[in-house]
Structure formats: C-alpha cells, structure tokens
C-alpha positions as CSV (number, residue, x, y, z in Angstrom):
1,M,140.5,46.3,42.7
2,S,144.0,46.0,43.3
3,T,146.8,48.5,44.0
4,K,149.9,46.4,43.6
5,S,151.7,46.5,40.5
6,D,152.5,42.8,40.4
7,K,152.0,40.6,37.4
8,T,150.4,37.7,38.5
9,P,149.1,35.7,35.3
10,G,145.3,36.4,35.3
11,R,145.1,39.0,37.8
12,R,143.2,42.1,36.8
13,I,145.0,45.1,37.8
14,D,142.6,48.3,37.2
15,P,143.7,52.0,36.6
16,Y,142.8,54.6,39.6
17,L,139.6,56.6,39.3
18,G,140.2,60.2,39.4
19,Y,137.8,61.2,41.6
20,R,138.7,58.9,44.6
21,F,141.0,61.0,46.5
22,K,142.0,62.5,49.8
23,V,144.0,65.4,50.9
24,E,146.2,65.9,54.1
25,I,147.8,69.0,54.8
26,K,150.1,68.9,58.0
27,G,148.5,66.2,59.7
28,I,145.0,67.1,59.6
29,M,142.9,64.9,57.0
30,I,140.8,67.2,55.2
31,A,137.9,65.8,52.8
32,G,135.8,66.9,50.9
33,F,138.0,68.6,48.3
34,S,136.2,68.7,44.8
35,D,139.2,69.4,42.7
36,V,143.0,69.1,42.6
37,S,145.2,70.5,39.9
38,G,148.8,71.1,39.5
39,L,150.4,67.6,40.0
40,N,153.3,68.4,37.3
41,I,156.7,68.6,37.4
42,Q,159.0,70.1,34.4
43,T,162.7,69.9,33.9
44,E,164.3,72.8,32.3
45,Y,167.1,72.1,30.0
46,E,169.5,74.1,27.4
47,R,170.7,73.2,24.3
48,K,174.4,74.0,23.5
49,R,176.5,73.8,20.2
50,F,180.3,73.5,21.0
51,G,183.2,74.3,18.3
52,G,183.9,71.6,16.0
53,V,180.9,69.5,16.6
54,N,177.9,71.1,14.6
55,D,175.8,68.1,13.7
56,R,174.1,68.1,16.9
57,D,173.2,70.0,20.0
58,F,174.2,68.6,23.7
59,V,171.6,68.6,25.9
60,F,172.2,70.0,29.5
61,I,169.5,70.2,32.0
62,T,169.3,73.2,34.5
63,G,167.2,72.3,37.2
64,S,163.5,71.0,37.9
65,K,160.0,73.3,38.4
66,Y,157.0,72.1,40.5
67,S,153.7,73.6,39.1
68,E,151.4,75.3,41.9
69,L,148.6,73.0,43.7
70,V,145.1,74.4,43.2
71,L,143.0,72.9,45.7
72,S,139.2,73.5,45.7
73,H,136.6,72.4,48.1
74,G,133.0,73.6,49.5
75,L,133.1,76.3,51.8
76,I,132.8,74.7,55.4
77,D,135.1,76.6,57.6
78,T,137.4,79.4,57.9
79,E,141.0,76.9,58.3
80,L,142.4,77.8,54.9
81,W,141.4,81.4,54.4
82,D,143.0,81.6,58.0
83,W,146.0,80.2,57.1
84,Y,146.4,82.5,53.7
85,Q,145.6,85.5,55.9
86,E,148.8,85.2,58.0
87,I,150.5,85.0,54.7
88,V,148.5,88.4,53.7
89,N,149.7,90.0,57.2
90,G,153.6,88.6,56.4
91,K,153.6,85.5,58.7
92,I,154.8,82.6,56.0
93,I,153.7,79.3,57.5
94,R,154.8,76.4,55.4
95,K,153.1,73.0,56.0
96,D,153.8,69.5,54.7
97,G,151.0,67.9,52.8
98,T,149.6,64.6,51.3
99,I,147.3,64.0,48.2
100,Y,145.6,60.4,48.6
101,L,144.5,58.7,45.8
102,M,142.0,56.0,46.8
103,N,141.5,52.6,45.3
104,G,138.3,51.1,44.4
105,A,137.6,49.8,48.0
106,G,138.4,53.3,49.6
107,E,141.8,52.4,50.6
108,Q,144.7,54.6,50.1
109,G,146.5,53.7,47.1
110,L,149.2,56.2,45.3
111,S,150.2,59.0,47.0
112,W,151.9,62.5,46.5
113,H,153.8,64.5,48.9
114,F,154.4,68.0,48.4
115,F,156.9,70.1,51.1
116,Q,157.1,73.3,52.6
117,A,153.7,74.2,51.0
118,Y,152.0,77.8,51.5
119,P,149.2,79.3,49.7
120,V,149.5,82.3,47.5
121,K,145.9,82.6,46.3
122,W,142.5,82.3,47.6
123,E,139.6,82.7,45.8
124,G,136.2,83.0,47.2
125,P,132.4,81.4,46.2
126,V,131.0,82.6,43.2
127,L,127.4,83.8,44.8
128,N,123.9,83.8,42.6
129,A,120.8,84.0,44.2
130,G,119.5,81.9,41.6
131,G,121.6,79.3,41.5
132,N,121.7,75.9,43.3
133,T,125.5,75.5,43.5
134,V,127.7,74.8,46.3
135,A,129.7,77.4,47.8
136,T,133.1,76.8,47.1
137,E,136.8,78.4,47.6
138,K,140.0,77.5,46.0
139,I,143.3,77.9,47.4
140,T,146.5,77.8,45.5
141,L,149.6,76.8,47.0
142,V,153.3,76.7,46.0
143,H,155.7,74.4,47.7
144,D,159.2,73.0,47.7
145,R,159.2,69.7,46.2
146,L,156.6,66.9,44.9
147,A,157.6,63.5,46.0
148,K,155.6,60.3,44.7
149,A,155.2,57.6,47.3
C-alpha cells in the first residue's frame, strides 16, 4: 500500500484503513487503543447585511473550534486514570500527542498532532459477570489545536 500521493501513471494508491492506528501521548507510545473519535475542526462564521446591499449576505469568519478527542482502550494500567485524577485534584497537566494512521505495511502514514490536551472525562469499564468482553476505559481530552502532518 502506498503512502505517497504522487500521480505516477499505473501506480495504485490505496486509501488508509481506519483500524490501523497508534496513539502517542507526550512521547509514550500507547498501543492498543480500540477507538479514536473527535478528529474534527469546525470554522464558525457570521452572516451580516449592510445598508444598501440587500441582495446578499457578507460572511465573516469568527474563529474555529476543535472537538473533544475520545480515546478508548483495553484496561491494562492506571496511567490515564492517574492523569485524570491530577485534574480532579486541581493540577492541570497538559500533554501533546499524536494519532498515527498506519499504511498496509504497518508503517506510519498520515498523522494528526494535538496540543496542550488534558482529560475532562474518564469512563470505566462496563462490568457484567455473564459477559465475555474486554474491560475498556474511555478518556475524553480537550485540546488547544489539531494539526495534520
């Protein structure tokens, strides 16, 4: 699978698969996330009309906002819990991170960097004595900015 976007005739360029990714938070590779959502940016705008020009609106950008990132993975340690507990106790610890989309050969392809993130919600596993699912946790992060690399 190619990760290059060249337009060589006859070269097949396959899209990335949404299930091959890695998440790194502040230099620590955290493999095993089963779900990442919130890779969204929305630009907000205002429409205004000005006297004398009644046949159209003028559109002005007022800013952009970034969605919360929600990361889910199998419960294996307390690292995300510990980070969130710092927040609960009033100590804001911001961390940068990267979400890597992998190509068919398992190499890093596209990536998104998030900056100055910290957790605002932690969800523990759903426990069911009759079930056979993996215990998972979810952490919701807010961040200042998202950049595609």
